[in-house]
TORKOLNU-839511 format. One line per 10 residues: number of its first residue (from 1); for each residue x, y, z of N, C-alpha, C. Coordinates in Angstrom, 1 decimal. Example, Ala and Ser with C-alpha at 12.3 -4.5 7.8 and 13.67 -1.06 7.14 Angstrom:
// residues 2
1	13.2,-5.7,7.8,12.3,-4.5,7.8,13.2,-3.3,7.8  12.8,-2.2,7.1,13.7,-1.1,7.1,12.9,0.0,7.9;
// end
This chain:
// residues 83
1	-5.1,16.2,-5.4,-5.8,14.8,-5.6,-7.3,15.0,-5.6  -8.0,13.7,-6.3,-9.2,13.6,-6.6,-10.1,12.2,-6.4  -11.0,12.3,-5.8,-11.6,11.0,-5.6,-12.6,10.7,-6.7  -12.5,9.7,-7.5,-13.1,9.2,-8.8,-13.6,8.0,-8.7  -14.7,7.5,-9.5,-15.2,6.3,-9.6,-14.6,5.6,-11.2  -14.0,4.5,-11.1,-13.7,3.9,-12.5,-14.9,3.3,-13.2  -15.0,4.0,-14.4,-16.1,3.4,-15.2,-15.9,2.3,-16.0  -14.5,2.4,-16.7,-14.4,1.3,-17.7,-13.0,1.5,-18.2  -12.5,0.2,-18.5,-11.1,0.3,-19.3,-11.3,0.8,-20.7  -9.9,1.6,-21.1,-9.9,2.4,-22.4,-9.0,1.5,-23.3;
11	-9.4,0.8,-24.2,-8.6,0.3,-25.3,-7.8,0.9,-26.3  -6.5,1.1,-26.3,-5.9,2.0,-27.3,-4.7,1.5,-27.7  -4.8,0.7,-28.8,-3.7,-0.1,-29.3,-2.6,0.8,-30.0  -3.0,1.9,-31.0,-2.1,2.7,-31.3,-1.8,3.9,-30.4  -0.8,3.8,-29.8,-0.2,4.9,-29.0,1.3,5.4,-29.2  1.7,6.6,-28.7,2.9,6.9,-28.8,3.8,6.0,-28.1  5.1,6.0,-28.6,5.9,5.0,-27.7,6.2,5.4,-26.2  5.9,6.5,-25.9,6.3,7.0,-24.4,5.2,6.5,-23.4  4.1,6.1,-24.1,2.6,5.8,-23.2,3.2,4.2,-22.8  3.8,3.8,-23.6,4.1,2.2,-23.3,2.8,1.6,-23.4;
21	2.8,0.6,-22.5,1.6,-0.4,-22.2,0.9,-0.5,-21.1  0.9,0.6,-20.2,0.3,0.7,-19.1,-1.1,0.9,-19.0  -1.9,0.2,-18.4,-3.4,0.4,-18.7,-4.1,1.9,-18.5  -4.9,2.1,-19.2,-5.8,3.5,-19.2,-7.3,2.9,-18.7  -7.6,3.8,-17.8,-9.2,3.7,-17.4,-10.0,4.9,-17.4  -11.1,4.9,-17.7,-12.0,6.1,-17.7,-12.6,6.4,-16.3  -12.2,7.5,-15.8,-12.9,7.7,-14.5,-13.7,8.8,-14.4  -14.6,9.2,-13.5,-15.4,10.1,-13.3,-15.6,10.6,-12.1  -15.4,11.9,-11.7,-15.2,12.6,-10.4,-16.7,12.4,-9.8  -17.8,12.7,-10.5,-19.2,12.6,-9.8,-20.0,12.3,-10.9;
31	-21.3,11.8,-10.6,-22.3,11.1,-11.6,-22.5,12.2,-12.3  -22.7,12.0,-13.9,-23.0,13.1,-14.8,-21.7,14.2,-15.0  -20.7,14.2,-14.2,-19.6,14.9,-14.5,-18.7,14.7,-15.7  -17.5,15.5,-16.1,-16.9,15.0,-17.1,-15.9,13.8,-16.8  -15.8,13.0,-17.8,-15.0,11.8,-17.5,-13.5,12.3,-18.1  -12.7,11.5,-17.3,-11.0,11.6,-17.5,-10.4,10.5,-17.9  -9.4,10.3,-18.6,-8.7,9.1,-18.8,-7.5,9.2,-17.9  -7.3,8.1,-17.1,-6.3,8.0,-16.1,-5.4,6.8,-16.2  -4.1,6.8,-16.0,-3.0,5.7,-16.1,-3.6,4.8,-15.0  -3.6,3.6,-15.0,-3.6,2.8,-13.9,-2.3,2.4,-13.1;
41	-1.8,2.8,-12.0,-0.7,2.2,-11.5,-0.9,1.4,-10.3  -2.1,1.1,-10.1,-2.3,-0.1,-8.9,-3.1,-1.2,-9.3  -3.9,-1.4,-10.4,-4.7,-2.7,-10.7,-6.1,-2.5,-10.3  -6.8,-1.3,-10.6,-8.0,-1.1,-10.5,-9.2,-1.9,-11.4  -10.5,-1.8,-11.1,-11.5,-2.6,-11.9,-12.6,-1.8,-12.0  -13.4,-1.7,-13.0,-14.6,-0.9,-13.0,-15.5,-1.0,-11.8  -15.7,0.2,-11.4,-16.9,0.3,-10.0,-16.0,0.7,-8.9  -14.5,0.6,-9.0,-13.5,0.9,-7.8,-13.8,2.5,-7.6  -13.7,2.8,-6.3,-13.6,4.3,-5.9,-11.9,4.5,-5.8  -11.4,5.6,-6.4,-10.0,5.7,-6.6,-9.5,7.0,-6.1;
51	-8.1,7.1,-5.9,-7.6,8.4,-5.6,-6.7,8.6,-6.9  -7.0,9.7,-7.6,-6.4,10.1,-8.8,-5.5,11.2,-8.4  -4.2,11.5,-8.9,-3.5,12.8,-9.0,-3.2,13.1,-10.2  -3.0,14.4,-10.5,-2.7,15.3,-11.4,-1.4,15.8,-11.7  -1.2,16.5,-12.7,0.0,17.5,-13.2,1.1,16.6,-13.1  2.3,17.2,-12.5,3.6,16.6,-12.5,3.3,15.3,-11.2  2.7,15.5,-10.5,2.4,14.2,-9.4,2.1,13.0,-10.5  1.0,13.1,-11.2,0.7,12.3,-12.1,1.7,11.5,-13.0  2.6,12.3,-13.5,3.7,11.9,-14.4,4.8,11.0,-13.3  5.0,11.5,-12.2,6.0,10.8,-11.3,5.3,9.4,-10.9;
61	3.9,9.6,-10.5,3.5,8.5,-10.0,3.5,7.3,-11.3  3.3,7.6,-12.4,3.2,6.7,-13.4,4.7,6.1,-13.8  5.5,6.6,-13.1,7.0,6.1,-13.0,8.1,6.8,-13.8  7.7,8.0,-14.3,8.8,8.8,-15.1,8.2,10.3,-15.1  9.0,11.2,-15.0,8.8,12.6,-14.9,8.6,13.0,-16.2  8.9,12.2,-17.2,8.8,12.6,-18.5,7.4,11.8,-19.2  6.9,11.1,-18.5,5.6,10.4,-18.9,4.3,11.2,-19.3  3.8,11.1,-20.3,2.9,12.0,-20.8,1.4,11.6,-20.2  1.3,11.9,-18.9,-0.1,11.8,-18.3,-0.5,13.1,-17.3  -1.6,13.4,-17.6,-2.1,14.4,-16.6,-2.9,13.9,-15.5;
71	-3.3,12.3,-15.4,-4.1,11.9,-14.5,-3.5,10.5,-14.3  -3.3,10.1,-13.0,-2.8,8.7,-12.5,-3.5,8.3,-11.3  -4.0,6.9,-11.3,-4.6,6.4,-10.2,-3.5,5.9,-9.3  -3.4,6.3,-7.9,-2.4,6.1,-7.3,-3.0,5.1,-5.8  -4.1,5.0,-5.8,-4.8,4.2,-4.7,-6.3,3.8,-5.0  -6.7,2.6,-4.4,-7.9,2.2,-4.2,-8.7,2.3,-3.1  -9.9,3.2,-3.0,-10.4,3.5,-1.5,-11.0,2.2,-1.1  -10.8,1.7,0.2,-11.5,0.6,0.5,-13.0,0.8,0.7  -13.6,2.2,1.2,-15.0,2.3,1.3,-15.2,3.6,1.0  -16.3,3.8,0.3,-16.5,5.2,-0.1,-18.2,5.4,-0.6;
81	-18.6,6.3,0.0,-20.1,6.6,-0.4,-20.4,7.8,-1.2  -20.9,7.6,-2.2,-21.3,9.0,-3.1,-22.0,9.6,-2.6  -21.7,11.1,-2.4,-22.6,12.0,-1.9,-23.5,12.9,-3.0;
// end
């Protein structure tokens, strides 16, 4: 699991069928670090600090082991100060 900050919503109208219509968000683990696209399974908004899982846990958290995701948001952190 990783702690990331939600930067913004990613709009992608042309998707493969298996992606469905789940919301996609751009998250960043630390300021200036690489960005990742994550499936939003909990209803986040930009600015939220979140818990992101990867690999097979990301697919299961998105609702299906065959779901094509390497990162899924599974929780919103109530309070977090960036270090």
